[in-house]
N, C-alpha and C positions, 0 to 999 in steps of 0.2 A: 504494500500500500504506500503510494507516494505521499509527500508532505501535504499536497493540496487536498487529496482525498481524506487523509487522516484528520486534517483540520476541519473539513466539512463534517466528518463523522463525529468528532468531538463536540462540534457546535450544534448538533441536532437538538439536544435538550433545551437549548435557548429559544428555539423556534416558537413553542407555545406562548412564552412570555412576550416575544416580539409580536405574535399574532394578536394578543390582547391589546398591546400598545397600538397596533395598526388599526384595529377596530375602534378604539377610543378616538384616535385622531380623525378617522374617517367620519365617525359620528358627530364629533364636534365641528367638523368641516362642512356638515350638511349633506353628506352622501346618503344618509338614510332618512331624509325628510320625506313625509312626516314620520316621526319616530314611532307613533302608535301602530303603524302598519308593519314595522320591522321589529317590534319589541320582542315578540315570541321567538323569532329566528335568532335575534341577538342573544337572548337568554340561553337558548339551546347551544349556540356556539360557545358562549363564555363559560357556561356551567356544566356542559356535557361533552361536546365534541372536542374542545381543546384539552380538558383534563384527561379524557380517554386517550387522545393522541399522545399526550405527554407520557401517560402510563405505558403505552405500547413502545415508545422510544426508549424508556429507561428500564423496562422489565428485565432485559438481559445485560444490563450495565451495573457497575458498582456504584449505583446511586440509590439512596434509601427511598423506599416507597412512601415514607412519611412526607417527602417533599411535594406529593400530590395535594396534600391538605392546604399548605400555603398558596398553591396555585389556584385552587378553588376559591379560597378567601380573596385572592387578587381579582378573580373573575366577579365575585359578588360586589366588591368595592367599585370595580369598573362599571358594573351594571347600574349601581346606585348613582354614580356620578354622571353616567351617560343618559340613562332613561328617566330616573326620578319617578314622577307620578304618571309618566306615559305608559308604564308597564301594567298599570291596574293593580289588581289584588295579588298577582303572582309574586312580584318582588316583595311585597309586604309579608306574604307567607314565608318566603325564603328568609327574610331578615328576622322574622319572629322565631322560626323553628330551626332553620338550617345553620345559622351562625352559632347559636348555643350548642348545637349538636357537634359542629366542627371543633369548637373550643374544647368540649368535653372529650372528643376523640383524640385531639392533639395532646391534651394533658395526660390522658390515659396511656397513649403510646409512649410519651416521654417518660412517664413513671415506670412503665414496663421495661423500657430500654435501660433506665437507670438501675433497676433491680437486676437485669441481665449483666450489666457492667460490674455491679457489686459482686455478683456470684462468680463471674469469671475472674475478677480481681482477687477474690479470696482464694481461688484455686491456684493462682500463680504467685501470690504474695509470700508464700513460705519459702520459695526457691529463688525469688528475685526481690529487688528493692521496690519501694513504693512506685516510682515512676515507670520502670520497665513493666511491672505488673499492670499498672493503669493503662499504659499504651497498648499492651497486648489485649486487654479487655476492650478498650475503645475501638481498636482497629478490627476486632472480630465483629463488632456491632456495625461500625461504619468503615468499610475497607478504604485503604488509601489515605490521601491527604486529609479528607474530612475527619477521619478517626484520629489522626495525629494532632490535628488542630484542636479537637475536642479534648484530648488528653492534656494538651498544653494549657488550655483555658482552665481546666480543673486544677492543674499543677500550680497555676498562678495563685489561686486562692489558698491551696495547701501550703506552699512554701512561704507565702506572705504571712499567714496567720496561725497555722496549726503545727508546723514542723519545728519542734524545739528539742529534738533528740540530738545527741552527739553523734557525728558521723563515725562509722566503723568500717574501715577498709581492710581488705585482705590483699596480699601480694604487694607489688612495688607500685606505690601510688605517689604521684607528684602533684603538689598543689600549685595553683597559679593566682590565688586571690589575696594573699597576705601583703605582698610588697607594693603592689601597684593598683590592681583591679578594684579593691574595696574603696580606696580613696577616690578613684575615678567615678565609680558608680554613686558614691555619696555626693560627689560634685554634680553629677547629672541630676540626682534627686533634688538637690538644693536649687539648681538653676531652673528646673522644670517647675518646682513649687513657686518660686518667685514669679516666673513667667505666667503661671496660671492665675495668680492673684492680679497681676498688672493687666493681663489681657482681659480678664473678667471685668475689671473696673472700666476699661476703655470701651469694650463692646456693650456694656450695660447702658452707656449713654446713647448708643445707636439703637440697639434691639436687645431687650432683656432676655427673650427666649433664645436667641442666637448665643448670647453670653453664657447662659446656663448649659447649652448643648456643648459648646467648646470647653467649658469648665469640666463637664462630665467626662469628655474624652481625655482631657489633660489629667484628671484624677485617676482614670483607669490606666493611663500611661505611667503615672507615678506608682501605681500598684504593681504593674508589670516590672518596672525597674527594681522595686523593692524585692519582689519575688525572685528575680534573676540574681540579685546580689546575695540574698539569703540561701540560694540553692548552690552557689559556687563551691562551697566547702564539701558538699555532698557528692560532687561529681569531679573527682580528680582525674588526671591523665594516668592511665594504668598501663604498665609495660609487662608483657608476658613473653615467653620464649618465641612465640609465633607472630604476635602482632602487638600494636599499640592502640589502645582505645583513646579517642580524642573527643571527649565531650566538652561542652562549655555550659555549665549549669544544666538546665533541662531543655535549653532551646537549640543546642547544636549537638550533633553526634557523628562520629565517623570512626573508621577502623583503617589502620595502615598496616599492611603485611610487612614483616621484617625483611623478607627477600625483595621487597619493592623499594627499600630505602637505599638510595645511592650514597648519601652522605648526611651526617649530622654535624653541625658546626655551632660554636658559641660565637655569636655576632650580634651587635646592636647597630650595625651600619645600615643606612637607608638602602633598601633594595630597589632595583629598577622596576618601574611599573609595568607589569605584564598581566595578561588576562588570566593566567593560571597561577599567579602568585596571590596567596590569600592569607589574611591574618586569622589567627585562632580566635581572637577576641572580636566581637561584633563592633567594638569601639574603633577598630581599625588602627590607623596611624597614631591616634591619640594615646593608645595603650602602649605603643612602642613594642620592642621585642628584644630578647637576649639569646634566642636559640633559633636555629633554622634547620628544618628537615627538607631535604631535596630528594625527590622520588624519581625512579626510573620511568614509571608509567603513571599517568594521571589517576588520582583517586577521587572519591566522592565524599563531600562533607554535607550532611543534611542540616540545613539552616532553616529553622522554623518549619520543618516539613518539606522544604524545597531543596533539591539536589544541586550542589555547586561543585564543579570540577576544579582540581588544583594539582600542581606538581611541585609546588614549593609552599611550605607552611611556616609562617612566622609565629613563634611562641614567646610569651612572656611568663617565665617560670620563677617560682620562689627559690628553687635550688637547681639552676641550670647545669652546674658542674657535675652533680651526681647523675642527673638525667643523661648528660653527654656520655659519661663513662659507661653507664648501663647500656644505652643504645649502641654505642660504638663496640662494646664487647659482644653484643648480640649480632651485629653486622659482621664482625670479624669471624665469629663462630659459624654463621650461616655461609659465608664465603668459603671457609675452610671445609665445611661439610658438603658443599655443592659438588656434584660429580664433574670431574674434569673431562674436557673433550678428548676423545680417543681417536687416534688415526686408524683408518681402515687400511689393512694390508691388501 
């Protein structure tokens, strides 16, 4: 499947929502005047044909069937805005009975999925930490990126307010939060907090509703930053004989195979800007670096659920010397154990 066909295939689930938008614009533009003659047809399109079409499109995809409910809700809102009193008693009955039914159904499905996540989490939590078990549970309910994003949103609340346990690590773990990252994130929190207050006061003079919307977004950003900061000590870089686990709090994760490491160096020099050169910290150049991993082949770092390729990783470690010795020892051992090329006679 070429890129054009793949894009068209991936975009198919958006067509029903676009169809609702098109019907709304045509109706407002006078294409269906007089509306009372087209009201029944429009209601059938908005509340039956489009949702059924959407269900047919997503039924063999990794998209939750629960998304049909918001689409029906969007159809009802559009019908109310477009038709109003022109639809007679039909739309009144839908507003009276269908909307409460949809709300009840949506809440029931969400509660059921929450119970499923809790059950799956409990099954995995004994052998894995909180976040790996949570992610496993969430991705079983919502496969792919939606499940990872759901796990991260739950983790934001957990690490910000509920996780006060002391981290317990096994194996060779290397922290990266003590020397530099903590002070940087505290600075981000302080700047964001001041900006939130100032921006709210300025926007309130123009539009109070807009001011509170922006303030709510800023407060949630503060919550995310706090959660990331508090999660750093629970996700150190771990080195094993075969690979290196490269997390950054709960927002980034990646694995580097030892046999894919070309070199490890202690360096804080500015690196040439390249597409495949990536900082371990999401703060980028602000965080600086004191250690560099150069790979033979590009690896993948999952950043907020999205894959980012790199062949050079810049790290800011609390103990770069010990990390260097450990990784260099593994690289040397791996090269020594690698089978030599033999000449054929």
